[in-house]
VOBA-1610 file (N, C-alpha, C; in pm, whole numbers, padded with zeros to 5 digits, always signed):
BEGIN
Met+03431+01856-00545Met+03301+01788-00528Met+03190+01876-00583Ala+03099+01815-00661Ala+02991+01891-00722Ala+02899+01948-00615Lys+02841+02062-00645Lys+02753+02128-00549Lys+02618+02057-00544Arg+02566+02045-00424Arg+02436+01979-00407Arg+02326+02058-00478Gln+02236+01984-00547Gln+02124+02049-00615Gln+02005+01954-00616Ile+01887+02011-00629Ile+01764+01933-00622Ile+01680+01959-00747Leu+01627+01849-00800Leu+01531+01858-00910Leu+01394+01820-00855Phe+01297+01910-00864Phe+01159+01880-00824Phe+01082+01833-00947Val+01023+01714-00936Val+00945+01656-01046Val+00797+01670-01012Leu+00726+01747-01094Leu+00584+01775-01069Leu+00498+01714-01179Gly+00374+01695-01146Gly+00276+01649-01243Gly+00154+01594-01171Met+00040+01606-01235Met-00082+01551-01180Met-00066+01401-01159His-00135+01345-01059His-00136+01200-01039His-00167+01129-01171Arg-00096+01020-01196Arg-00116+00936-01315Arg-00072+01006-01443Ser+00018+01104-01434Ser+00061+01180-01552Ser+00193+01133-01610Gly+00258+01035-01549Gly+00386+00986-01600Gly+00505+01030-01519Thr+00483+01084-01399Thr+00596+01126-01316Thr+00684+01006-01278Ser+00622+00891-01253Ser+00701+00772-01216Ser+00785+00724-01334Ala+00729+00728-01456Ala+00805+00688-01574Ala+00927+00778-01592Leu+00909+00909-01572Leu+01021+01001-01584Leu+01127+00970-01479Cys+01084+00939-01357Cys+01179+00911-01249Cys+01256+00781-01274Ala+01192+00684-01341Ala+01264+00561-01376Ala+01382+00593-01466Ala+01361+00687-01561Ala+01470+00729-01649Ala+01575+00808-01572Leu+01530+00895-01482Leu+01624+00975-01405Leu+01711+00889-01314Glu+01653+00783-01260Glu+01731+00694-01174Glu+01845+00630-01252Ser+01821+00598-01380Ser+01926+00538-01462Ser+02042+00635-01485Cys+02017+00765-01463Cys+02123+00867-01475Cys+02199+00884-01344Gly+02158+00813-01240Gly+02228+00820-01113Gly+02168+00913-01010Leu+02052+00972-01040Leu+01991+01060-00941Leu+01935+00979-00825Ser+01946+01035-00706Ser+01892+00972-00585Ser+01753+01029-00557Phe+01666+00947-00499Phe+01530+00991-00466Phe+01501+00980-00316Gly+01607+00969-00236Gly+01587+00954-00093Gly+01611+00811-00050Ala+01620+00791+00081Ala+01656+00660+00135Ala+01537+00577+00181Asn+01418+00632+00175Asn+01301+00561+00231Asn+01186+00566+00132Leu+01206+00504+00014Leu+01106+00510-00092Leu+00984+00425-00060Leu+00869+00471-00106Leu+00746+00393-00093Leu+00758+00265-00174Asp+00693+00158-00126Asp+00695+00031-00197Asp+00613+00040-00326Ser+00648-00045-00421Ser+00569-00053-00544Ser+00432-00112-00513Met+00338-00096-00605Met+00201-00146-00583Met+00152-00212-00711Glu+00116-00337-00700Glu+00068-00413-00816Glu-00058-00349-00873Gly-00058-00330-01005Gly-00173-00272-01072Gly-00178-00121-01065Val-00088-00058-00991Val-00085+00088-00980Val+00049+00140-01033Asn+00155+00109-00960Asn+00292+00141-01005Asn+00379+00020-00977Glu+00385-00073-01073Glu+00454-00199-01051Glu+00605-00180-01028Arg+00662-00076-01088Arg+00807-00055-01077Arg+00843+00040-00963Gly+00744+00094-00894Gly+00771+00183-00782Gly+00722+00324-00807Phe+00715+00402-00700Phe+00665+00540-00707Phe+00778+00643-00710Trp+00899+00604-00665Trp+01012+00697-00654Trp+00976+00816-00566Glu+00897+00787-00461Glu+00856+00892-00367Glu+00908+00856-00228Asp+00978+00948-00166Asp+01029+00928-00031Asp+00913+00936+00068Ala+00903+00834+00154Ala+00790+00826+00247Ala+00785+00947+00341Gly+00900+00992+00389Gly+00903+01108+00479Gly+00858+01235+00410Phe+00896+01251+00285Phe+00857+01369+00208Phe+00706+01368+00183Val+00652+01251+00143Val+00508+01240+00116Val+00428+01265+00244Glu+00476+01209+00355Glu+00405+01226+00482Glu+00398+01373+00522Leu+00509+01445+00502Leu+00510+01588+00536Leu+00418+01666+00443Asn+00417+01631+00315Asn+00325+01696+00222Asn+00179+01672+00262Glu+00149+01552+00309Glu+00013+01522+00354Glu-00026+01611+00472Arg+00068+01633+00564Arg+00038+01717+00679Arg+00024+01864+00640Ile+00099+01904+00538Ile+00084+02041+00488Ile-00057+02059+00431Leu-00104+01961+00352Leu-00239+01968+00297Leu-00344+01967+00408Glu-00321+01882+00508Glu-00415+01874+00620Glu-00424+02009+00692Gln-00310+02075+00708Gln-00309+02207+00772Gln-00389+02308+00690Cys-00397+02284+00559Cys-00474+02373+00470Cys-00618+02324+00453Ser-00658+02227+00536Ser-00795+02168+00528Ser-00820+02110+00389Ala-00720+02041+00335Ala-00731+01985+00200Ala-00674+01845+00199Thr-00695+01776+00087Thr-00636+01644+00062Thr-00589+01642-00083Trp-00521+01535-00123Trp-00473+01529-00261Trp-00590+01521-00358Phe-00704+01460-00315Phe-00819+01447-00405Phe-00919+01561-00386Asp-00892+01651-00294Asp-00974+01770-00275Asp-00880+01886-00243Pro-00803+01931-00342Pro-00699+02032-00317Pro-00758+02168-00286Pro-00678+02256-00226Pro-00726+02392-00194Pro-00738+02475-00322Ala-00799+02589-00309Ala-00817+02676-00425Ala-00686+02740-00467Asn-00596+02759-00372Asn-00469+02825-00403Asn-00352+02742-00349Ala-00235+02759-00413Ala-00116+02691-00365Ala-00079+02743-00227Val-00004+02664-00151Val+00032+02703-00014Val+00124+02825-00017Glu+00111+02906+00084Glu+00195+03023+00098Glu+00306+02992+00199Pro+00432+02992+00158Pro+00541+02956+00251Pro+00552+03048+00371Ser+00499+03171+00359Ser+00509+03266+00470Ser+00393+03253+00567Ser+00302+03157+00543Ser+00186+03141+00630Ser+00228+03102+00771Ser+00175+03171+00870Ser+00210+03142+01009Ser+00164+03002+01050Glu+00052+02955+00990Glu+00002+02821+01022Glu+00098+02712+00977Leu+00181+02744+00875Leu+00273+02644+00820Leu+00416+02663+00868Glu+00437+02751+00965Glu+00573+02782+01010Glu+00644+02658+01063Val+00577+02580+01147Val+00638+02459+01205Val+00669+02357+01096Leu+00575+02339+01002Leu+00595+02242+00895Leu+00705+02288+00800Ala+00715+02419+00779Ala+00824+02471+00695Ala+00959+02442+00759Asp+00966+02451+00891Asp+01091+02420+00961Asp+01124+02271+00945Glu+01022+02185+00951Glu+01045+02042+00930Glu+01093+02016+00788Ala+01040+02091+00692Ala+01084+02076+00553Ala+01232+02109+00540Arg+01276+02216+00605Arg+01418+02252+00600Arg+01505+02144+00662Gln+01459+02088+00773Gln+01535+01981+00838Gln+01544+01859+00749Leu+01433+01824+00684Leu+01433+01707+00596Leu+01528+01727+00478Leu+01527+01845+00420Leu+01616+01873+00308Leu+01762+01875+00351Asp+01787+01924+00471Asp+01924+01941+00518Asp+01987+01809+00561His+01906+01717+00612His+01960+01592+00667His+01920+01468+00586Gly+01807+01471+00523Gly+01761+01351+00454Gly+01804+01340+00310Tyr+01857+01450+00255Tyr+01896+01450+00114Tyr+02036+01509+00098Ser+02132+01454+00172Ser+02265+01515+00173Ser+02375+01424+00119Glu+02344+01299+00086Glu+02450+01206+00044Glu+02488+01228-00103Ala+02389+01240-00191Ala+02419+01259-00333Ala+02428+01407-00366His+02509+01441-00467His+02522+01584-00501His+02405+01630-00587Ser+02341+01535-00656Ser+02221+01568-00734Ser+02114+01465-00705Tyr+01998+01512-00669Tyr+01890+01418-00642Tyr+01758+01483-00677Ala+01658+01397-00689Ala+01525+01443-00731Ala+01424+01417-00621Ile+01325+01502-00615Ile+01213+01485-00524Ile+01087+01483-00608Lys+01012+01374-00596Lys+00893+01358-00679Lys+00771+01330-00591Asp+00666+01404-00615Asp+00539+01382-00548Asp+00434+01469-00618Pro+00325+01412-00669Pro+00222+01494-00735Pro+00169+01606-00646Arg+00178+01590-00515Arg+00130+01695-00423Arg+00214+01822-00433Leu+00330+01811-00498Leu+00414+01929-00518Leu+00343+02035-00602Cys+00245+01993-00682Cys+00167+02090-00759Cys+00100+02191-00665Ile+00081+02149-00539Ile+00014+02233-00440Ile+00113+02294-00342Thr+00217+02218-00307Thr+00305+02257-00196Thr+00441+02311-00243Leu+00468+02317-00373Leu+00601+02355-00422Leu+00653+02486-00364Pro+00573+02594-00354Pro+00627+02720-00301Pro+00696+02705-00165Leu+00640+02622-00079Leu+00701+02602+00054Leu+00838+02536+00040Trp+00851+02438-00048Trp+00978+02366-00064Trp+01083+02453-00132Leu+01043+02531-00230Leu+01139+02621-00294Leu+01190+02724-00194Ser+01102+02773-00107Ser+01144+02868-00004Ser+01242+02803+00092Ala+01216+02675+00130Ala+01306+02604+00221Ala+01444+02587+00156Cys+01447+02557+00026Cys+01575+02542-00044Cys+01651+02674-00050Arg+01580+02782-00070Arg+01646+02913-00071Arg+01708+02942+00066Asp+01637+02907+00172Asp+01690+02929+00307Asp+01818+02849+00330Leu+01829+02733+00266Leu+01946+02645+00282Leu+02049+02666+00172Ser+02024+02763+00082Ser+02114+02791-00030Ser+02136+02668-00118Ile+02030+02593-00142Ile+02037+02475-00229Ile+01982+02512-00365Pro+02060+02500-00471Pro+02010+02528-00606Pro+01899+02430-00643Thr+01800+02478-00715Thr+01687+02393-00752Thr+01656+02406-00901Ala+01588+02301-00950Ala+01532+02302-01085Ala+01396+02236-01076Val+01305+02274-01165Val+01169+02222-01162Val+01135+02166-01299Cys+01083+02043-01297Cys+01039+01979-01421Cys+00894+01938-01406Val+00812+01974-01504Val+00670+01939-01504Val+00645+01842-01619Ile+00581+01729-01589Ile+00542+01636-01694Ile+00391+01628-01697Ser+00334+01638-01818Ser+00188+01637-01831Ser+00145+01526-01925Arg+00020+01491-01913Arg-00040+01384-01994Arg-00180+01428-02034Ala-00232+01369-02138Ala-00367+01405-02182Ala-00464+01394-02065Pro-00541+01498-02036Pro-00634+01495-01920Pro-00729+01375-01922Ile-00779+01337-02039Ile-00874+01226-02044Ile-00807+01095-02004Glu-00677+01079-02037Glu-00605+00958-01998Glu-00584+00956-01846Val-00551+01071-01791Val-00535+01081-01646Val-00666+01046-01576Ala-00778+01099-01629Ala-00908+01075-01567Ala-00945+00927-01571His-00919+00861-01684His-00949+00718-01694His-00859+00636-01601Ser-00735+00677-01588Ser-00644+00606-01497Ser-00689+00622-01352Leu-00734+00743-01317Leu-00787+00765-01182Leu-00914+00685-01158Gln-00995+00672-01263Gln-01118+00593-01251Gln-01085+00447-01220Lys-00983+00395-01288Lys-00943+00257-01263Lys-00886+00240-01123Arg-00801+00334-01081Arg-00734+00320-00952Arg-00823+00355-00834Asp-00900+00465-00847Asp-00974+00518-00733Asp-01125+00519-00752Ala-01174+00469-00867Ala-01318+00465-00897Ala-01378+00605-00909Phe-01297+00706-00939Phe-01350+00841-00960Phe-01425+00844-01094Pro-01540+00910-01100Pro-01603+00935-01231Pro-01507+01013-01320Val-01513+00988-01451Val-01422+01055-01543Val-01436+01207-01532Gly-01560+01257-01519Gly-01582+01401-01506Gly-01514+01458-01383Tyr-01513+01383-01273Tyr-01447+01430-01151Tyr-01295+01428-01170Gly-01243+01319-01233Gly-01099+01311-01258Gly-01051+01426-01344Leu-01131+01465-01443Leu-01094+01578-01529Leu-01092+01709-01450Arg-01191+01730-01366Arg-01196+01853-01286Arg-01082+01857-01184Leu-01046+01738-01131Leu-00932+01733-01039Leu-00804+01768-01114Tyr-00792+01719-01237Tyr-00677+01753-01322Tyr-00672+01904-01344Ala-00786+01963-01377Ala-00790+02108-01403Ala-00751+02187-01280Arg-00794+02140-01161Arg-00757+02210-01037Arg-00606+02203-01014Tyr-00548+02085-01036Tyr-00403+02069-01021Tyr-00329+02157-01122Trp-00381+02162-01245Trp-00313+02241-01348Trp-00314+02389-01313Arg-00424+02437-01258Arg-00434+02576-01217Arg-00333+02605-01104Leu-00327+02515-01005Leu-00234+02532-00894Leu-00090+02525-00942Leu-00065+02433-01034Leu+00070+02414-01086Leu+00119+02539-01159Gln+00033+02594-01245Gln+00074+02712-01321Gln+00101+02833-01231Ser+00035+02836-01118Ser+00055+02950-01028Ser+00174+02932-00936Ser+00231+02811-00930Ser+00337+02784-00832Ser+00474+02759-00894Val+00482+02713-01020Val+00613+02679-01076Val+00684+02806-01123Pro+00816+02807-01112Pro+00893+02925-01157Pro+00891+02935-01310Ser+00928+03049-01359Ser+00922+03074-01503Ser+01020+02989-01583Asp+01129+02944-01519Asp+01228+02863-01591Asp+01202+02713-01579Ala+01085+02674-01530Ala+01053+02532-01517Ala+01047+02468-01655Leu+01095+02343-01665Leu+01093+02269-01790Leu+00964+02188-01799Phe+00893+02198-01910Phe+00770+02123-01931Phe+00796+02009-02030Leu+00765+01886-01989Leu+00774+01767-02074Leu+00636+01704-02086Thr+00620+01616-02183Thr+00494+01543-02197Thr+00520+01394-02184Tyr+00420+01323-02140Tyr+00429+01178-02126Tyr+00452+01113-02262Asp+00380+01160-02364Asp+00398+01106-02499Asp+00540+01128-02548Gly+00594+01249-02524Gly+00730+01279-02566Gly+00832+01191-02496Leu+00811+01164-02368Leu+00902+01078-02292Leu+00902+00937-02349Leu+00782+00883-02379Leu+00773+00748-02432Leu+00835+00738-02571Glu+00822+00844-02649Glu+00877+00842-02786Glu+01028+00852-02787Asn+01086+00932-02697Asn+01231+00953-02699Asn+01278+00992-02560Val+01319+00893-02485Val+01365+00918-02348Val+01489+01006-02347Ser+01584+00975-02435Ser+01711+01049-02436Ser+01690+01197-02462Ala+01599+01228-02556Ala+01574+01369-02587Ala+01518+01442-02467Ser+01427+01376-02393Ser+01369+01438-02274Ser+01476+01462-02168Leu+01566+01364-02150Leu+01671+01378-02050Leu+01774+01483-02091Glu+01799+01493-02218Glu+01893+01596-02264Glu+01839+01736-02235Ala+01708+01753-02249Ala+01648+01882-02215Ala+01663+01911-02066Leu+01650+01806-01986Leu+01667+01822-01841Leu+01811+01850-01804Ala+01903+01790-01880Ala+02045+01803-01848Ala+02092+01948-01855Glu+02019+02032-01928Glu+02057+02172-01937Glu+02029+02246-01806Gln+01946+02183-01719Gln+01911+02248-01593Gln+01978+02184-01472Ile+02010+02054-01482Ile+02068+01984-01366Ile+02161+01876-01416Asp+02267+01846-01338Asp+02366+01746-01376Asp+02303+01608-01373Leu+02297+01541-01489Leu+02238+01407-01498Leu+02343+01301-01528Gly+02468+01332-01510Gly+02572+01230-01529Gly+02599+01203-01676Gln+02633+01077-01706Gln+02672+01037-01841Gln+02549+01005-01925Leu+02491+01105-01986Leu+02371+01084-02067Leu+02392+00995-02189Pro+02510+00993-02254Pro+02525+00908-02373Pro+02496+00761-02346Gly+02509+00716-02220Gly+02482+00575-02191Gly+02337+00545-02163Val+02252+00645-02162Val+02111+00626-02129Val+02036+00580-02253Ser+01953+00480-02238Ser+01871+00432-02349Ser+01725+00444-02310Asp+01638+00394-02395Asp+01495+00398-02366Asp+01453+00286-02272Ala+01545+00197-02236Ala+01510+00078-02157Ala+01442+00108-02025Pro+01482+00217-01950Pro+01421+00238-01818Pro+01270+00264-01822Val+01216+00306-01937Val+01073+00338-01946Val+00998+00221-02008Asn+00906+00165-01934Asn+00828+00050-01980Asn+00697+00099-02043Arg+00689+00095-02173Arg+00570+00145-02242Arg+00449+00055-02222Glu+00471-00070-02182Glu+00359-00162-02160Glu+00275-00123-02039Leu+00330-00039-01953Leu+00256+00005-01835Leu+00154+00114-01867Arg+00153+00160-01991Arg+00055+00260-02032Arg-00075+00187-02069His-00180+00209-01990His-00306+00136-02008His-00413+00218-02079Phe-00393+00349-02092Phe-00494+00435-02156Phe-00425+00524-02259Asn-00488+00535-02376Asn-00434+00617-02483Asn-00549+00687-02554Ser-00553+00819-02543Ser-00664+00895-02602Ser-00656+00890-02754Gln-00773+00880-02820Gln-00779+00868-02965Gln-00846+00987-03031Ser-00962+01021-02980Ser-01037+01130-03045Ser-01111+01210-02939Gly-01154+01332-02977Gly-01225+01420-02886Gly-01166+01558-02888Asp-01204+01637-02791Asp-01155+01774-02780Asp-01004+01771-02757Pro-00925+01839-02841Pro-00779+01838-02826Pro-00732+01880-02687Leu-00809+01968-02621Leu-00769+02010-02486Leu-00774+01894-02387Leu-00856+01793-02419Leu-00870+01678-02330Leu-00787+01559-02376Thr-00757+01552-02504Thr-00689+01434-02558Thr-00540+01456-02582Thr-00490+01574-02557Thr-00346+01600-02569Thr-00295+01657-02438Ala-00165+01635-02413Ala-00105+01683-02289Ala-00106+01834-02283Ser-00136+01886-02166Ser-00138+02031-02147Ser+00004+02087-02154Thr+00014+02210-02200Thr+00143+02278-02207Thr+00137+02404-02122Arg+00251+02471-02112Arg+00254+02594-02033Arg+00150+02694-02084Ala+00119+02686-02215Ala+00026+02782-02274Ala-00121+02744-02252Thr-00145+02623-02200Thr-00284+02581-02179Thr-00347+02663-02066Leu-00453+02732-02096Leu-00519+02816-01996Leu-00619+02734-01916Pro-00619+02748-01785Pro-00715+02674-01702Pro-00859+02701-01741Glu-00891+02826-01780Glu-01029+02858-01819Glu-01072+02779-01942Gln-00983+02766-02039Gln-01014+02688-02158Gln-01035+02541-02123Leu-00951+02491-02033Leu-00961+02352-01990Leu-01093+02328-01917Asp-01131+02421-01829Asp-01259+02409-01758Asp-01376+02404-01857Ala-01372+02490-01958Ala-01482+02495-02056Ala-01491+02366-02135Ala-01376+02311-02175Ala-01376+02186-02252Ala-01430+02071-02168Ile-01395+02068-02041Ile-01445+01961-01952Ile-01596+01973-01936Glu-01646+02092-01911Glu-01789+02110-01891Glu-01867+02075-02017Lys-01810+02103-02133Lys-01877+02074-02259Lys-01891+01924-02282Ser-01786+01848-02253Ser-01788+01703-02279Ser-01838+01623-02160Phe-01817+01672-02038Phe-01857+01600-01916Phe-01917+01703-01821Ser-02047+01731-01840Ser-02110+01836-01761Ser-02107+01802-01612Gln-02113+01907-01534Gln-02110+01887-01389Gln-02231+01808-01342Ala-02346+01829-01408Ala-02467+01754-01371Ala-02447+01605-01395Asp-02390+01570-01512Asp-02362+01429-01542Asp-02261+01373-01443Met-02160+01456-01410Met-02059+01411-01314Met-02121+01381-01178Leu-02207+01470-01131Leu-02272+01450-01000Leu-02359+01325-01002Ser-02429+01304-01115Ser-02513+01185-01127Ser-02427+01059-01120Glu-02315+01062-01192Glu-02225+00946-01190Glu-02164+00929-01052Met-02133+01040-00985Met-02078+01033-00851Met-02176+00966-00755Val-02305+01001-00770Val-02407+00939-00686Val-02410+00789-00710Gln-02403+00750-00838Gln-02402+00607-00870Gln-02281+00537-00809Val-02167+00605-00816Val-02047+00547-00755Val-02065+00529-00605Ile-02123+00632-00542Ile-02146+00626-00397Ile-02242+00513-00363Val-02348+00499-00445Val-02446+00391-00421Val-02378+00255-00435Arg-02296+00240-00541Arg-02226+00113-00560Arg-02131+00086-00445Arg-02062+00191-00401Arg-01974+00175-00285Arg-02054+00134-00162Gly-02175+00196-00147Gly-02260+00160-00033Gly-02302+00015-00039Glu-02337-00030-00161Glu-02375-00171-00177Glu-02257-00262-00144Lys-02138-00222-00190Lys-02021-00302-00158Lys-01995-00304-00008Leu-02015-00187+00055Leu-01996-00181+00199Leu-02098-00268+00272Thr-02222-00271+00217Thr-02324-00357+00276Thr-02284-00503+00265Glu-02234-00539+00146Glu-02188-00677+00128Glu-02073-00709+00223Val-01981-00613+00233Val-01868-00633+00324Val-01917-00642+00468Gly-02018-00556+00502Gly-02073-00561+00638Gly-02139-00694+00667Ser-02215-00745+00569Ser-02280-00876+00587Ser-02175-00985+00603Ala-02073-00979+00516Ala-01966-01078+00525Ala-01895-01066+00659His-01879-00942+00705His-01813-00920+00834His-01898-00978+00948Ser-02029-00955+00941Ser-02118-01009+01044Ser-02114-01162+01045Glu-02114-01221+00925Glu-02107-01367+00916Glu-01974-01416+00971Ala-01868-01342+00939Ala-01737-01380+00991Ala-01734-01373+01143Leu-01797-01268+01199Leu-01803-01257+01345Leu-01882-01372+01407Arg-01993-01412+01337Arg-02072-01525+01388Arg-01989-01653+01388Val-01919-01676+01276Val-01835-01796+01267Val-01726-01792+01374Ile-01668-01673+01393Ile-01563-01660+01494Ile-01619-01688+01633Ala-01743-01640+01659Ala-01807-01666+01789Ala-01827-01816+01809Glu-01873-01884+01702Glu-01890-02029+01712Glu-01756-02098+01736Arg-01655-02052+01664Arg-01523-02110+01683Arg-01473-02085+01825Asp-01503-01965+01878Asp-01461-01934+02015Asp-01529-02028+02114Thr-01660-02057+02087Thr-01733-02151+02174Thr-01670-02289+02167Asp-01639-02331+02043Asp-01576-02463+02027Asp-01439-02465+02095Val-01367-02356+02080Val-01236-02349+02143Val-01249-02355+02295Ala-01354-02287+02348Ala-01377-02291+02493Ala-01406-02434+02539Lys-01488-02505+02460Lys-01517-02645+02494Lys-01390-02730+02491Val-01316-02713+02383Val-01191-02789+02372Val-01096-02752+02485Ser-01096-02623+02521Ser-01010-02580+02632Ser-01051-02648+02762Gly-01187-02660+02783Gly-01234-02730+02902Gly-01190-02876+02903Leu-01208-02942+02788Leu-01165-03081+02777Leu-01014-03093+02798His-00943-02995+02746His-00798-02996+02762His-00760-02982+02909Thr-00833-02894+02980Thr-00807-02877+03123Thr-00834-03007+03199Glu-00950-03072+03166Glu-00981-03201+03230Glu-00875-03305+03198Ala-00832-03306+03072Ala-00729-03403+03033Ala-00600-03379+03110Leu-00565-03252+03128Leu-00445-03220+03204Leu-00458-03265+03349Ala-00581-03246+03406Ala-00604-03290+03544Ala-00592-03442+03553Thr-00650-03513+03455Thr-00641-03660+03453Thr-00497-03705+03440Ile-00423-03639+03352Ile-00283-03674+03335Ile-00205-03649+03463Ala-00240-03537+03533Ala-00173-03509+03661Ala-00201-03619+03763Asp-00330-03666+03767Asp-00364-03776+03858Asp-00287-03903+03822Arg-00282-03930+03692Arg-00209-04050+03647Arg-00061-04038+03684Asp-00006-03918+03665Asp+00135-03898+03699Asp+00158-03918+03848Arg+00060-03871+03930Arg+00073-03891+04074Arg+00071-04040+04109Leu-00024-04114+04047Leu-00033-04258+04074Leu+00093-04330+04028Val+00143-04291+03914Val+00266-04353+03864Val+00382-04325+03959Ala+00386-04201+04010Ala+00492-04166+04105Ala+00482-04251+04231Glu+00355-04268+04282Glu+00336-04353+04401Glu+00377-04496+04372Leu+00338-04546+04254Leu+00373-04682+04218Leu+00525-04697+04207Asn+00588-04598+04152Asn+00734-04602+04143Asn+00797-04606+04281Asn+00740-04529+04375Asn+00791-04531+04513Asn+00773-04670+04575Gln+00652-04727+04553Gln+00627-04861+04606Gln+00722-04964+04544Leu+00742-04950+04415Leu+00833-05042+04348Leu+00975-05026+04402Ala+01010-04901+04430Ala+01143-04876+04485Ala+01156-04940+04623Glu+01050-04924+04706Glu+01052-04986+04840Glu+01057-05138+04827Asn+00970-05193+04740Asn+00969-05339+04721Asn+01104-05386+04668Gly+01163-05305+04581Gly+01294-05342+04530Gly+01397-05349+04641Ala+01387-05253+04736Ala+01480-05255+04849Ala+01460-05380+04934His+01329-05415+04960His+01299-05538+05037His+01349-05660+04961Leu+01329-05660+04830Leu+01371-05775+04750Leu+01522-05790+04754Glu+01593-05677+04745Glu+01739-05684+04753Glu+01783-05740+04887Lys+01710-05694+04995Lys+01745-05744+05128Lys+01718-05893+05139Ala+01601-05939+05085Ala+01567-06082+05089Ala+01668-06163+05009Leu+01708-06109+04891Leu+01806-06180+04809Leu+01939-06190+04882Ala+01975-06083+04955Ala+02099-06087+05031Ala+02092-06194+05141Thr+01973-06201+05207Thr+01953-06302+05313Thr+01960-06442+05254Leu+01894-06459+05137Leu+01897-06592+05072Leu+02039-06630+05033Asn+02112-06534+04982Asn+02250-06561+04944Asn+02332-06601+05067Glu+02303-06532+05180Glu+02374-06566+05305Glu+02337-06707+05352Arg+02204-06737+05345Arg+02160-06873+05386Arg+02218-06978+05293Asp+02222-06948+05161Asp+02280-07043+05066Asp+02426-07070+05098Ala+02495-06964+05137Ala+02636-06983+05174Ala+02648-07072+05298Gln+02557-07047+05396Gln+02558-07130+05518Gln+02525-07275+05485Ile+02426-07294+05396Ile+02388-07430+05358Ile+02503-07499+05288Arg+02571-07425+05198Arg+02686-07483+05130Arg+02795-07523+05229Glu+02812-07436+05332Glu+02912-07467+05435Glu+02874-07592+05514Lys+02743-07600+05558Lys+02695-07718+05633Lys+02702-07842+05548Asp+02671-07826+05419Asp+02675-07941+05328Asp+02818-07994+05317Ala+02914-07900+05311Ala+03054-07942+05305Ala+03094-08014+05432Gln+03046-07961+05548Gln+03075-08027+05676Gln+03012-08165+05682Leu+02887-08174+05631Leu+02817-08303+05632Leu+02888-08405+05546Arg+02936-08355+05428Arg+03009-08448+05341Arg+03136-08497+05410Glu+03200-08406+05487Glu+03319-08450+05561Glu+03282-08558+05663Lys+03171-08543+05738Lys+03125-08641+05837Lys+03092-08773+05771Val+03022-08758+05657Val+02984-08882+05586Val+03109-08957+05543Glu+03206-08881+05491Glu+03331-08946+05451Glu+03401-09010+05572Glu+03392-08936+05685Glu+03455-08989+05808Glu+03385-09116+05854Leu+03249-09115+05850Leu+03172-09235+05888Leu+03199-09350+05794Ala+03215-09311+05666Ala+03243-09416+05568Ala+03377-09483+05602Gly+03473-09402+05651Gly+03603-09460+05690Gly+03588-09552+05810Trp+03508-09509+05909Trp+03482-09594+06025Trp+03411-09722+05985Glu+03317-09710+05895Glu+03242-09828+05851Glu+03335-09927+05781Glu+03426-09868+05702Glu+03522-09955+05632Glu+03613-10026+05731Asn+03656-09953+05833Asn+03742-10013+05936Asn+03667-10120+06014Leu+03537-10090+06042Leu+03457-10188+06117Leu+03438-10314+06037Gln+03421-10294+05907Gln+03399-10410+05821Gln+03523-10498+05818Arg+03640-10433+05819Arg+03763-10511+05820Arg+03775-10592+05949Val+03729-10526+06059Val+03733-10598+06188Val+03641-10717+06185Leu+03518-10696+06132Leu+03420-10804+06126Leu+03466-10914+06034Asp+03545-10878+05936Asp+03592-10980+05843Asp+03705-11065+05904Thr+03760-11021+06015Thr+03865-11099+06083Thr+03793-11207+06167Pro+03825-11342+06147Pro+03747-11451+06214Pro+03750-11441+06365Val+03864-11422+06422Val+03874-11422+06568Val+03797-11305+06623Leu+03822-11188+06565Leu+03755-11067+06613Leu+03607-11075+06587Asn+03567-11141+06479Asn+03426-11153+06445Asn+03354-11231+06550Arg+03408-11347+06595Arg+03344-11429+06695Arg+03338-11357+06828Leu+03449-11285+06859Leu+03453-11212+06984Leu+03347-11102+06984Phe+03331-11035+06875Phe+03234-10925+06863Phe+03093-10977+06881Tyr+03059-11091+06820Tyr+02925-11146+06832Tyr+02896-11194+06971Arg+02993-11248+07037Arg+02972-11293+07174Arg+02940-11174+07264Met+03017-11065+07245Met+02995-10947+07324Met+02857-10890+07293Trp+02821-10893+07171Trp+02690-10835+07130Trp+02578-10920+07182Tyr+02594-11055+07181Tyr+02492-11144+07231Tyr+02474-11129+07379Arg+02588-11119+07449Arg+02585-11102+07593Arg+02520-10970+07630Glu+02545-10870+07551Glu+02486-10737+07575Glu+02337-10742+07559Lys+02287-10819+07463Lys+02144-10833+07439Lys+02074-10898+07555Arg+02140-10998+07617Arg+02081-11068+07728Arg+02081-10977+07849
//
């Protein structure tokens, strides 16, 4: 089994580190299990940054009273007592969070500031490391930061220069330096240079496809070469500072920064007004909802009363139904009695009819007829 090793990918924000990582991923390198989501208009294909790693880097900067957009004057010192707890967390993260693949990469622009702490943690864990730095023309980085974060170009350039100074003081002497332009021109050549430092798998199958050149929105054309070409290991921070001041003076930068702040304030005022209006509308809606809630409560009470009346009516109907069943039973009993009496009456009538027939026969007999009339006449007298 191949020995575990780590490639640290460094570079100023917006310098092409994500493009390089897209190519590295095609070689089979792992970037951790909890990558940050892609962001439309910023990094559509993803950042290739592990959320836990970035979060720890943020806390390291916070411990140094710094941020990514306001870095410290010097790179972090791994032996600093203030960073002892965070250094221990770094070792734990490396030991447990990056142990599945034998070769993997860690990418975060904040590494330009925090790399010494991570290299020290790897040494403590006996993990072999390699460092790759990718750079881009400072003016392109500044314009990209202006688009993403609304930084004045002069501020973006000075932030680039600060990162470059920190980077040069923190990377080891055997670090590999690549350029964004070189990566876009020939991905395979860039990866072959990296392959000499870390196992990248089957490089012959790698093509330029993983790098999307359409995502490049800024391309420097003319100006001071120190600003329009990617910095190299030989680029001196002092020369870079001088070129920035010459083309974008600090006074102009501060003036532009003030304008940015004013515009942000105006936007905040607009947002505040919109927020106040939204709160007013919400208050009105809450009032309407309260009214509707009251009507709803009344409606529920009315429905409850109706349900009670219906229940009472159902009980009455049930009682009346019981009385009706009893009356129907009585009627059925009387009908049976009437049918019985009617049958008896028909029998009597038939019997009387027989007597009448017999009497008629007697009356039709001459002798008996005369005798009967005599008796009847005598009875009358």
